[in-house]
Every structure is written in structure tokens, then in C-alpha cells.
N, C-alpha and C positions, 0 to 999 in steps of 0.2 A: 238474656246478653242485656246489660246494660246499656243506656243510653250516651254514655262516653265514648265506651266500646266499640258503638256504632259510628259514633262520628267519627270516631280512629281510621277504623277501615274504609270510609267511606271519603277519607281524604287520601287516605292512601291510595282507592281506588283509582280516581280521578285523576295519580299523576305516575300510573303504573303500567308497563310496554306488557306485552302478553306473557312472558313467564313472573312477570311480581305478582297478576292476574292469581297464577295459577297458585303459586306460595301464596296469598292471601284466603284463595280459597280454600285452599287445605285448614290453612289455622282457624277461619272460620268454624270450617267443619271440627278440627277439635275443640272447639270453644263448646259447643254445642254435643256434642260425646263428652266432653268434661265434665258439662251442669248434668246431662240425664246422668251418666254413671254418678254424683251426688245425689240427684235426689231418688233415682231406682225408681222409679213409677210412681210418684209420689204427683207427675206432672211430664208429658210422655212429649210437648212440644217440646220442647231441645230435642228429641229423638226425629220427630216429623219434621224439626228444621235443619237438624243434618242430614237426612234422608231428601230433604231438596235438596242441597246442598251435592250428592252424590250424582244425585239426578244431572244437575248441570253441570260438573265434572264428564258425567258420560257424554251428553249433549254434543258439547267441548271438541269431542275426540273427533281427528282425521284416522277415518279407518281405513287409507290406503295407504294408510303405515304400520310394518308388523308390532309394534311398541303398543301404537291406538288398539289394538286388537289385544294383546298381552292386557294392556290397562285397561280395558270395556269388562273381560271375562273377571278380573278384580275387582271392578265396580259391581258391576253384578250379584257378585260374592257378599259384599258389604249391604249391597241394597237387603240380601236375604238376611243377615245377621239383625241389621235396624229392624227391616219388620217383624222377623222370629220373636226381638226385643219389646216389638210395641203390640203385638196378639196375645204371648206366652207369658212376657214378662223376666224369659228369660235373657242376666244381663251376661252370657259367657263368651258371647259371640263379640258382645260389644268391645271388650277387652280385646280382640285379637284384632278387629278394627282398628282399634287406636293403636294400636302395637305398629301396625303391615300402614297407617294412615300416617305414623310418626317419620317411620324411615320414609316413605313417597316424598315425604314432606320436604327432610332433610336432605334430601338430594337435587330437587326442584330449587330448593335454598343454594344449594351449591352451582348448580346451571344459573340460578340469578343474577350471580355477576359475571358471567361472562357471557349475556343477551346485554346489549347497548342498542338494542332498536329503542324505539318513539316512543313516547305513552299512547296509549291506545284512545283517550281522549284528550285533544288538540282543543288549543282556545280555553283554557279551565282556570279558574282563579287560582293565585299561590297565595299560599298563606306564609307569615312568619311571624314565629313569635318569641318573643324574649321577654327580658326582665332590664329594666328600665330605673333609672331615678327620679322621683319625680320632687317636686319643689317642696312640697308639706309632707314627704311621707318619704323614707329612707329607699324602700322599694318597691315599685309598681309591674303588675304584668300587662305587658302591652302586644298589642296582636295586629299586624301592619299588613294590609293586602294590597295587590299590586294589581291596579283596577283599571284593564288598559280597553279592552274588550269585551270584558265580564263572557267568555263564550262564545258571543260572535265575531268574524270576521269581517272587520272594516277595513 
């Protein structure tokens, strides 16, 4: 994943509520799986990163709910498929993981619009970007930040 994509995800994470965080983590996992499929064993670091993402998803489950227990079984299966690709180089299971992950991402994306809870990280810097006209230039990229407390309660 390139630096620009990492910065984009970092900004989204800083302003996300719990459901949006799950959606973002699914998107990051899909990104790594896509890279792994393209590289097909030339570099296994995207597979390791995807495995870490699935472990994070699994770690954040609330096991008192039936849905969480079902997701846990699915995440265990995904981890087995990723580990199999890491050890044997057989990527057939990775395609299955990608398809299931995409379906779950789409489901959470639909739920995301219903979740009106506040961002998990409060008092973070908000960044607004846009294009403005400059004195000697036709068009400039302008980044404005609202810096009231810079993440600290005042």
C-alpha cells in the first residue's frame, strides 16, 4: 500500500465511528489481499498484513452475541486460508477470502449509513481541502485546518 493510501485511511480512521472503523478495516484487508493476489508469492508482506487485519477484526468481536460467534468462525477460516497461502503458495483460498470479505464489506457499508454514533476519536484535527484561485496562478490546492485544541481538551 502506498503512502497516499495510508494517509487517506489514517484521516478516515481519525474521524470514524465504530461501524465506519469496521468498514475501513475491511477495505484495508481487501487492499492487502488484492496486492497479494497480484504479487502471487513474490512478496508475502501483503498476506502478513491481511492476516494482521483479520486478527484485529477477530479481536474486536463481542462474543456475547451470536453474530460475533459466527463471524469468529469465518475469521478463523480466513486466517487458515491466508496461512495456507503463506506456507504452501496455494492462493486458491485467497480468492474465496476475497469474495467473502467483499460481501461482508458491502453489508457493513449498508449498515454504516444507519450508524449515527459519534467518532471514536474525539477532539481530532479536521482537515478541509479544496481548490482556490491565487493571485499569480489560476488555481491552487488549498488545505485549511481548524486548529482549536489539536486533540487536547481545553
